[in-house]
N, C-alpha and C positions, 0 to 999 in steps of 0.2 A: 397718092396718099402720103401725107407727111408723117413718117414713123417717129416715135420717140427715140432719143439717142441714149445708148447705154452709158455713155460717159456722164450723162446728167442724172443717172439713177443714184439713189442713196447708196452709201458704202455697203450696207447689208445686202442689197439686191445685186450689186456688182460682185460681191464676194460669192454669193450663191451661183451667179452666172459663171464665174471663174471656176468654181468647183465642177459645175456641169461640163464645161469645156475640157477640164482635166479628166473627167470620167469618159468623155468621148474619146480622148486620146488613149485612155486605158483600153477601151473597146478595140481601138485600132491595133494596139500592141498585142493584145491577146489574139485577135483575128489573124494577124500576120504570123504570130508564133504558131498558131494551130495550122495555118496553111503550110508553113515551112515544115512543120512536123509531119503533116499529112503527105507532103510530097517528098519526104525523106531528106530534107536539106540539113536538118540539125540533129538527127538521131542515128542510131546504128543502121537503120535502113539506108540512109544516105551513104554511109561508109561501105555498107554491103553492096550498094549499087555501083560505087566507084571501083570496088574490088572485082565485081563481076565484069565490068567493062574493060578492066586491065587484062592482058593475056595471062592466063593461069599456067603455072609451072606443072602442077599435078592435076589429073582429072578430078573434077568435083562430083561426088555422088549426089544424086538427086534426093531431096528431102522426102521422107515417107509421107504420103498423103493420107490424112486421117479421113475415114468415111464420114459423111455428113450425118450428124446426130439429129438433125431436124430442128435444133434450137438456135444455133448460132447464125444461120443464114436466113431465117425467116421461112424456110420451107416447112410446111406442116404435114406430118405423116400421121394418118389415123392409127389408133392403137390396134384395131382389128385387122387391118389390111396394110398393104404397102402402097396404097393409092396416094398420090401427091395431090393435095388440094390447091396449092399455089405453086406455079412454076417459078423457078429462081429468077428469071429475067423479069417476070411480072412483079415479083416482090421487090426487086431492085428499083424498078420504075416507081412503084407505089411509095417506097421509102424516099426516093428523090423528090416526089411531089410533096410529101409531108415536109421534108426539109425545106423545099422552095417556099411552101406556104408559110412556114414558121419564119423564114428569113424575110419574106415579103411583109408580114405583119410587123416584125421588129424593126426592119429598116424603114418602113413607112413611118413608124412612130419617131424614129431617130430623125428622119427627114423633116417632119413637120415641126418638131421641137427645135431642131437646129435652124431651119429656115426662118422661123419667127424671130429668133435671136439675131440671125444674120441680117435680116431686114432692118433691125434696129442698130446695126453697126455703122461705122463711118465709111464702109466700102462704097464705091461709086455705084450708081444705078445699073450701069452696064455690067459691073462685076457681080452684082447681086443676081441679075438675070442669068448671066453666063454660068455661074457656079450653081445656082438653083436648078437650072435646066440640066446641067451636066450631072448633078447628083441624082435627080429624078431618073434620067436616062440610064445611069449606071445601076440604080436599084432594079429597074425593070429588066435590064440586060442580065444582071447577076441572078435574078430569080429565074429567068428563062434558061440560063446556063445550068442552074441547079436542077431544073426539071429533067433535063436530058444529058446530065454530065457523064453518062455511060458511053456517049459518043464522043470521039476525039475533038470534033469541031466545037462542040458545046463546052467541053472541058477547057479548050483554049479561050472560048468566050468568057468562061467563068474566071479565068486568070486575068484577062484583060479588064473585065468589069470590076473585079476586085481591086485592081490597081487604080482604076478611075474613082472608085468609092473612097479608097484610102487618100488619094490626092485631093479630091474635092472636100472631104470632111476635114482634112488637115488644114487646107487653106481657109475654109470657113471658120474653123475653131481658132485659127491664128488671128484672124480679123477680130473675132469676138473677144478673145482673151486680151489682146492688146488694148481694146477699148475699156476693158474692166480695170486695167492697171494705170491707164493714162488719166490725168486730171482733166476735168471739163475745160473746154476752151472758153475764154472770156467772151461774153456776148456784147 
């Protein structure tokens, strides 16, 4: 199929497409910041991890563990008894599946909007196939990693697929954005 070229679009369409690619970049920045924050790379948690890995001069007293109140972890305790309705591990898996489902929906929408614009870019057919397949693969891998991120192998898969997502979206947005600012080629 012969796709229309973004460079030949009217200025208004190119401006809106440029805004879209900047929004995709914003999504990436926020996602990377959240991931860094979650893994303790940019917060006090990261400083605390570094301090814990260094040899301590004085013994550290362990923190007082607060008993579970049944609200913060998702464990539901009936008012009349102490029977637990949901086991903590089951709740964690349930929350992971909800998170994976939400990510799959959102990332699929990002995929289809981005791929349509990318197909209209001046990237080569080979690059369009390569980056389109890589983005689809990383979305599926990322979702699967989210489902089981309580296991170390899947947490590693989550990090790897997140890097692939970031790379493929960045490259695709770069192609699209460049086409929005370049003038059409003379026919």
